[in-house]
C-alpha positions in Angstrom: -26.5 -2.5 22.0 -22.8 -2.3 21.0 -20.3 -5.1 21.5 -16.9 -4.3 23.0 -14.9 -5.8 20.1 -12.0 -4.1 18.4 -14.2 -2.3 15.9 -16.0 -0.4 18.7 -12.9 0.0 20.9 -10.9 1.6 18.1 -13.6 3.7 16.4 -12.6 6.8 18.4 -8.9 6.5 17.6 -9.1 9.4 15.1 -11.6 11.4 17.2 -9.9 11.6 20.6 -8.6 15.2 20.2 -12.0 16.4 19.2 -13.6 14.4 22.0 -11.3 16.2 24.6 -12.0 19.7 23.2 -15.6 19.5 22.2 -17.7 17.0 24.1 -20.1 18.4 26.7 -19.5 17.9 30.4 -22.2 17.0 32.9 -24.1 19.3 35.3 -23.1 19.6 38.9 -26.6 18.6 39.9 -26.2 15.2 38.2 -23.0 14.5 40.0 -24.7 15.6 43.3 -27.4 13.1 42.6 -25.0 10.3 41.8 -23.1 10.8 45.0 -26.0 11.7 47.3 -26.3 9.4 50.4 -23.0 7.5 49.8 -21.1 9.4 52.5 -18.2 11.8 52.4 -16.8 11.8 48.8 -13.2 11.7 50.0 -14.0 8.3 51.6 -15.5 6.8 48.4 -13.9 4.8 45.6 -15.5 4.6 42.1 -15.0 2.9 38.8 -15.8 5.0 35.8 -16.3 2.3 33.1 -15.9 3.2 29.5 -14.3 6.4 30.8 -13.3 7.8 27.4 -11.1 10.8 27.9 -12.1 11.2 31.6 -14.8 13.9 31.5 -16.9 12.2 34.2 -14.0 10.7 36.1 -12.5 14.1 36.7 -15.8 15.4 37.9 -15.9 12.7 40.5 -12.2 13.3 41.3 -12.9 17.0 41.8 -15.3 16.0 44.6 -12.6 14.0 46.3 -13.6 10.5 45.1 -10.8 8.1 44.3 -11.5 7.0 40.8 -10.3 4.1 38.6 -11.0 5.1 35.0 -11.5 1.9 33.0 -11.1 2.5 29.2 -10.0 0.0 26.5 -9.1 2.6 23.9 -5.4 3.5 23.9 -6.0 6.8 22.0 -8.7 7.9 24.4 -6.6 7.1 27.5 -3.7 8.9 26.0 -5.8 12.0 25.3 -7.0 12.2 28.9 -5.8 15.1 31.1 -4.2 13.8 34.3 -6.0 14.2 37.7 -4.5 13.4 41.1 -7.7 11.4 42.1 -8.0 9.4 38.8 -6.0 6.3 38.0 -6.3 4.9 34.5 -6.5 1.2 33.6 -7.1 -0.7 30.3 -10.2 -2.9 30.6 -13.6 -3.7 29.3 -17.0 -3.3 31.0 -17.3 -7.1 30.9 -13.8 -7.6 32.3 -12.5 -4.6 34.2 -9.7 -6.3 35.9 -10.6 -4.8 39.2 -10.8 -6.8 42.5 -14.1 -8.1 43.9 -16.0 -5.5 46.0 -13.3 -2.9 45.2 -15.6 0.2 44.8 -18.6 2.0 46.3 -19.8 3.3 42.9 -19.7 2.2 39.3 -20.4 4.9 36.8 -21.0 4.5 33.0 -21.2 7.9 31.3 -22.1 8.1 27.6 -20.8 4.5 27.1 -23.3 1.8 28.3 -24.7 1.4 24.7 -21.3 -0.2 23.7 -21.5 -2.9 26.4 -23.0 -6.4 26.4 -25.6 -5.6 29.1 -25.9 -8.9 31.0 -22.1 -9.5 31.2 -21.4 -5.9 32.1 -24.0 -5.8 34.9 -22.6 -9.1 36.3 -19.1 -7.5 36.3 -20.3 -4.3 37.9 -22.0 -6.3 40.7 -18.7 -8.2 41.2 -16.6 -5.1 41.7 -19.2 -3.3 43.8 -19.4 -3.6 47.5 -22.8 -4.9 48.9 -25.2 -2.0 48.7 -22.9 -0.1 46.3 -24.4 2.1 43.6 -24.6 1.8 39.9 -25.0 5.0 37.9 -25.7 5.1 34.1 -25.6 8.6 32.6 -26.1 10.2 29.2 -26.2 13.6 27.6 -29.1 13.4 25.2 -29.4 16.3 22.7 -32.6 18.3 22.8 -35.1 17.8 20.0 -37.0 21.0 20.8 -34.2 23.5 20.8 -33.8 24.9 17.3 -29.9 25.1 17.2 -29.5 21.6 18.7 -32.1 20.1 16.4 -30.5 21.8 13.4 -27.1 20.3 14.4 -28.7 16.8 14.5 -30.3 17.4 11.1 -26.9 18.5 9.6 -25.4 15.2 10.8 -28.2 13.3 9.1 -27.8 15.3 5.9 -24.2 14.2 5.5 -25.0 10.5 6.1 -24.5 10.2 9.8 -25.5 6.8 11.3 -28.7 7.9 13.0 -29.1 4.5 14.6 -25.7 4.8 16.4 -26.7 8.3 17.5 -29.7 7.0 19.4 -28.0 5.6 22.5 -30.2 3.0 24.1 -30.6 1.6 27.5 -33.3 -0.7 28.8 -33.7 -0.2 32.5 -35.4 -3.6 32.6 -31.9 -5.2 32.0 -30.9 -3.9 35.5 -33.8 -5.5 37.3 -33.5 -8.7 35.3 -29.9 -9.0 36.2 -30.9 -10.4 39.6 -28.1 -8.5 41.3 -29.4 -4.9 41.2 -32.5 -3.1 42.4 -34.7 -1.5 39.7 -33.0 1.5 38.1 -34.6 4.9 38.8 -34.4 7.6 36.1 -33.8 11.3 36.9 -33.1 14.1 34.4 -31.2 17.4 34.6 -30.9 20.3 32.1 -27.5 20.8 30.6 -26.0 23.3 28.1 -22.8 23.7 26.2 -21.5 26.9 24.5 -19.4 26.4 21.4 -17.7 28.6 18.8 -17.7 27.6 15.1 -14.6 25.4 15.5 -16.1 23.8 18.6 -19.4 23.1 16.9 -17.6 21.3 14.0 -15.4 19.5 16.5 -18.4 18.4 18.5 -19.8 16.7 15.4 -16.4 15.2 14.4 -16.0 13.7 17.9 -19.1 11.4 17.4 -18.4 7.9 16.1 -21.4 8.0 13.8 -20.4 11.1 11.9 -18.6 10.3 8.6 -15.2 11.8 8.1 -14.7 11.5 4.3 -13.5 14.6 2.5 -16.8 15.2 0.8 -18.9 14.6 4.0 -16.6 16.8 6.1 -16.8 19.7 3.6 -20.6 19.4 3.5 -20.8 19.2 7.3 -18.6 22.2 7.7 -20.8 24.2 5.3 -24.0 23.2 7.1 -22.7 23.9 10.5 -21.2 27.2 9.4 -24.7 28.3 8.2 -26.2 27.1 11.5 -23.6 29.0 13.5 -24.2 32.2 11.5 -27.9 31.9 12.2 -27.8 31.3 16.0 -24.5 32.7 17.3 -24.6 35.4 20.0 -22.5 38.6 19.9 -19.5 36.6 21.3 -19.7 34.1 18.4 -21.1 31.3 20.6 -24.0 29.0 20.1 -25.6 27.0 22.9 -26.3 23.3 22.5 -29.0 22.0 24.8 -29.1 18.5 26.4 -31.1 16.5 28.9 -28.7 14.7 31.2 -30.3 11.4 32.0 -29.2 9.4 35.1 -30.3 5.9 36.1 -29.4 4.8 39.6 -29.6 1.3 41.0 -28.0 -0.5 44.0 -26.2 -3.9 44.3 -28.3 -6.3 46.3 
């Protein structure tokens, strides 16, 4: 698991623009699942912790949820598109700065692997109302789709940190916390269409992809070959993901 020190907080500083343009969103079915049973969305408040550039925060906001996006990275917050339902604050998962029992939902999308689990879960329980929901979500690249697997191999071939690419979450941490019910896992299919520039930007948005001149040139060559092989008549390739959602409730 990652530790929210300055090296992890700042590692996206030079990747924020690619993150905004090229990261995948999340399927509507996953957002439906996260919100199901909580009541009318326009009556809900949520904290999106480790919000990045606000991809998931805006999806909640589009449903009418009032969202506090908690993100420690200045560059990531600065790159986020504004949304009337989303308010941005600087904070860590272990110290959000939010008031006790302030929200009905805590969401961590594509970020829980950077947190110290025990401390983060304690903080999430503190800011959740009794019975409030915790949602931990990831887009995991397919290993069976040829284009997506080829993309992953290209990252490996240029020296990408494969360990960092394997986001980890132990659902046992939630039940061991003593403040949440056991986490229940559900998955949803997700896809992302990208042109060549988008495919290269998708790779450059990842913290584990090297950005040296030599590595970047090699990666561009590999991804260009991949794009040429799999692009449709509109010049787009389709990345395939499994969107994984864990839900638990504050006891």
